[in-house]
Every structure is written in structure tokens, then in C-alpha cells.
C-alpha positions in Angstrom: -6.1 8.8 -8.5 -4.2 5.5 -8.2 -2.8 5.0 -5.0 0.2 1.9 -4.5 2.6 0.1 -1.9 5.9 -1.4 -2.6 7.6 -3.2 0.4 11.0 -4.3 0.2 12.0 -5.8 3.3 16.2 -6.7 5.4 17.0 -8.1 8.2 16.0 -5.4 10.8 13.4 -3.0 8.8 11.1 -3.0 5.6 10.9 -0.1 3.9 7.2 0.8 2.3 6.4 3.5 -0.4 2.8 4.7 -1.2 2.2 6.2 -4.0 -0.1 8.4 -6.3 -0.5 9.4 -9.0 -3.7 11.6 -11.3 -4.1 13.4 -14.5 -6.3 15.3 -12.2 -7.9 16.5 -9.5 -7.4 17.0 -5.6 -4.6 14.9 -3.8 -5.7 12.7 -0.8 -2.7 10.5 -0.5 -3.0 8.5 3.5 -0.5 6.2 4.7 -1.5 4.5 7.9 1.3 2.8 10.0 0.5 -0.6 10.1 3.7 -0.8 12.8 6.1 1.0 14.7 7.5 3.3 11.7 10.0 6.0 10.9 8.4 9.1 8.1 11.5 9.0 6.3 10.5 11.8 3.3 7.9 12.9 1.2 8.1 13.8 -2.7 5.9 15.6 -4.8 6.0 16.1 -8.9 3.7 18.4 -10.7 4.1 18.5 -14.6 4.0 22.4 -14.0 3.7 25.1 -11.4 0.0 26.0 -10.3 -1.5 30.2 -10.2 -3.7 29.5 -8.0 -3.0 29.7 -4.4 -3.1 26.8 -2.4 -1.0 25.1 0.8 0.4 21.5 -0.1 0.3 20.0 3.1 1.9 17.0 5.1 0.5 16.2 8.3 0.3 13.3 10.9 -3.1 12.3 11.8 -2.2 10.6 15.8 -4.1 7.7 16.3 -3.7 9.2 20.0 -7.1 11.9 18.5 -7.3 15.1 17.1 -5.4 16.9 19.8 -2.1 14.9 18.6 -2.5 15.7 15.3 0.9 17.9 14.2 1.0 20.0 10.9 4.9 18.3 9.8 4.3 20.8 6.3 3.1 23.6 4.7 3.8 25.4 1.1 1.9 28.1 -1.1 2.6 25.8 -4.5 2.3 29.1 -6.6 4.5 31.2 -4.7 7.3 30.2 -5.5 6.0 28.4 -8.8 6.7 24.9 -7.4 6.9 22.0 -9.3 8.8 19.4 -7.1 9.4 19.1 -3.8 11.3 16.1 -2.0 10.8 16.7 2.1 12.9 15.2 4.7 11.8 15.4 8.5 14.3 17.6 9.8 13.9 15.2 13.6 12.9 11.6 13.7 9.4 11.4 12.7 8.1 8.1 14.6 4.6 6.8 13.8 2.8 4.4 16.1 0.6 1.2 14.9 -2.6 3.6 13.2 -0.7 6.6 13.1 -0.9 8.2 9.3 0.7 10.7 6.7 -1.9 12.6 5.6 -0.8 14.0 2.3 -3.4 17.0 0.6 -3.5 19.5 -1.9 -6.7 21.4 -3.8 -5.3 21.4 -7.3 -7.8 24.0 -8.5 -5.2 24.5 -11.4 -5.5 20.6 -12.6 -2.0 19.7 -12.6 -0.9 16.3 -13.2 0.8 15.0 -9.9 3.0 12.3 -8.3 3.0 12.1 -5.0 5.2 9.7 -2.5 5.4 8.6 0.9 8.3 6.8 2.2 8.7 4.8 5.4 10.7 2.4 7.4 9.0 -0.4 9.1 10.2 -1.5 12.6 10.6 -5.0 12.2 
């Protein structure tokens, strides 16, 4: 898996994108807040629909400890032959320094994927 980070800074905020791509293998992308941050979206693209029943998950991994970790989104990609997701939180999701957004998918069917986490860093 190759992971890259891009930042674009403005007057009040900095847009940050963490991206992972791989030909095969599990998805395990984590984007950790280095300052107060708002989660904007998570996107996924698979080259073809998976057939093995496995959940794609987006989790808030809280710096405050496991008692505060929260599953934000989960979907069995095989159930609807899903190849594309663009997920936006229904409500504002703010991260404090040290919180992370973890994206995971077992990918038993070894699909080629691209994943992107987009966050807005508050300066």
C-alpha cells in the first residue's frame, strides 16, 4: 500500500487528504489529527465488486482512549455489489490532536482500490 498526504493551506484552514492505493491486500489507512480537525469525507473505489462478505469500516480512534472509539460507518460491500463510496458525516465530526480516522477492509477478493480521507485542519 502506498500512502500520500497533500495539504492546501488557506487563510483560516488547511485542507488535508490522506490517500492509499494498492493492487491487492487489506485496506488499513489511518489519518491522525495533528491539530483541531474536521472530518469532511472518505471515498473508496474498487476496480470490480467484491463477492466475499466483509465490512468496509470507518472508525474514530479517540486519543482519549478505547472507551471513546466510535464506529462511524460500516458497509458489507458484497451485499450491494458496491464499487464506489463517497461518505460524508451526517453531523460535524471534530477531531482533537491525536485522534485518528481509521479505514479498514479485509479485501479477501484482492480488489484494486483507492481510498481517500479528506479533513479540514483548523488553524
